[in-house]
C-alpha positions as CSV (number, residue, x, y, z in Angstrom):
1,X,-11.2,0.8,24.4
2,X,-9.0,4.3,24.8
3,X,-9.8,4.8,20.8
4,X,-13.5,5.5,21.7
5,X,-11.9,9.1,23.2
6,X,-10.9,10.4,19.9
7,X,-14.5,9.5,18.3
8,X,-17.2,11.7,17.7
9,X,-20.4,12.5,20.2
10,X,-23.0,10.2,19.1
11,X,-25.1,11.9,18.9
12,X,-23.3,13.9,15.8
13,X,-22.3,11.3,14.0
14,X,-25.5,9.8,13.9
15,X,-26.3,12.8,12.1
16,X,-23.8,12.8,10.0
17,X,-24.5,9.1,9.2
18,X,-28.0,9.8,8.7
19,X,-27.8,13.2,7.0
20,X,-24.5,13.1,4.8
21,X,-23.2,9.7,5.4
22,X,-20.4,9.8,2.5
23,X,-19.0,12.3,5.0
24,X,-19.1,10.3,7.8
25,X,-15.3,9.1,7.6
26,X,-13.7,12.7,7.2
27,X,-15.8,14.1,10.4
28,X,-14.5,10.8,12.2
29,X,-11.1,11.5,11.0
30,X,-11.0,15.9,12.1
31,X,-12.5,14.8,15.2
32,X,-9.5,12.2,16.0
33,X,-7.3,15.1,14.4
34,X,-8.8,18.2,16.3
35,X,-6.6,19.8,18.8
36,X,-7.6,21.0,22.7
37,X,-9.1,24.0,21.3
38,X,-10.9,22.0,18.6
39,X,-9.4,23.8,15.6
40,X,-7.2,22.1,12.5
41,X,-5.0,23.7,10.0
42,X,-4.0,21.8,7.7
43,X,-2.4,22.9,3.9
44,X,-4.2,21.8,1.1
45,X,-1.3,19.0,0.1
46,X,-1.3,17.0,2.8
47,X,-5.4,16.6,2.6
48,X,-4.6,13.1,0.3
49,X,-2.4,11.8,2.6
50,X,-4.4,12.9,6.1
51,X,-7.6,12.0,4.7
52,X,-7.3,9.6,1.9
53,X,-9.4,12.3,-0.6
54,X,-8.1,15.2,-3.7
55,X,-8.9,18.8,-1.7
56,X,-11.8,19.4,-4.0
57,X,-13.4,16.5,-2.9
58,X,-12.5,17.0,1.1
59,X,-14.2,20.3,0.5
60,X,-17.4,19.1,-1.1
61,X,-17.6,16.8,2.2
62,X,-17.3,19.3,4.5
63,X,-20.1,21.1,3.1
64,X,-22.6,19.1,4.5
65,X,-21.0,19.4,8.0
66,X,-21.3,22.9,8.0
67,X,-25.0,22.3,6.9
68,X,-25.3,20.0,9.9
69,X,-23.3,23.1,12.2
70,X,-21.2,20.1,13.1
71,X,-17.9,22.0,11.2
72,X,-17.0,26.0,10.0
73,X,-14.4,25.8,7.7
74,X,-11.8,28.4,5.6
75,X,-10.1,28.0,2.5
76,X,-6.6,30.0,1.6
77,X,-5.3,29.3,-1.5
78,X,-2.9,26.4,0.4
79,X,-5.0,26.3,4.0
80,X,-7.9,24.8,5.0
81,X,-8.6,26.2,8.6
82,X,-11.6,23.9,9.8
83,X,-13.7,24.5,13.6
84,X,-15.1,21.4,15.1
85,X,-18.0,22.8,17.0
86,X,-19.4,20.9,19.7
87,X,-18.8,19.4,23.2
88,X,-14.9,17.8,23.5
89,X,-16.4,14.9,25.5
90,X,-18.7,12.1,24.3
91,X,-22.2,13.1,25.7
92,X,-24.7,10.4,25.4
């Protein structure tokens, strides 16, 4: 039961599943890796290991999440900075 603390809020995850189901796994992994400030900084070389997709596919899966206003991300030559939007606790 403690794994539910690392799961995205239900209403946000439901939006992802309905609108862009291919991005759902990436969104769940992002939520699990979030920090207290809801910011993730990751190197492009670590994307394949951490998210099981290439950096290009990762970027393409992030775009629908940005259109749903669930994340913001910026990309440099070697890094992604991802800001997760929304509450830090599950809400019903």
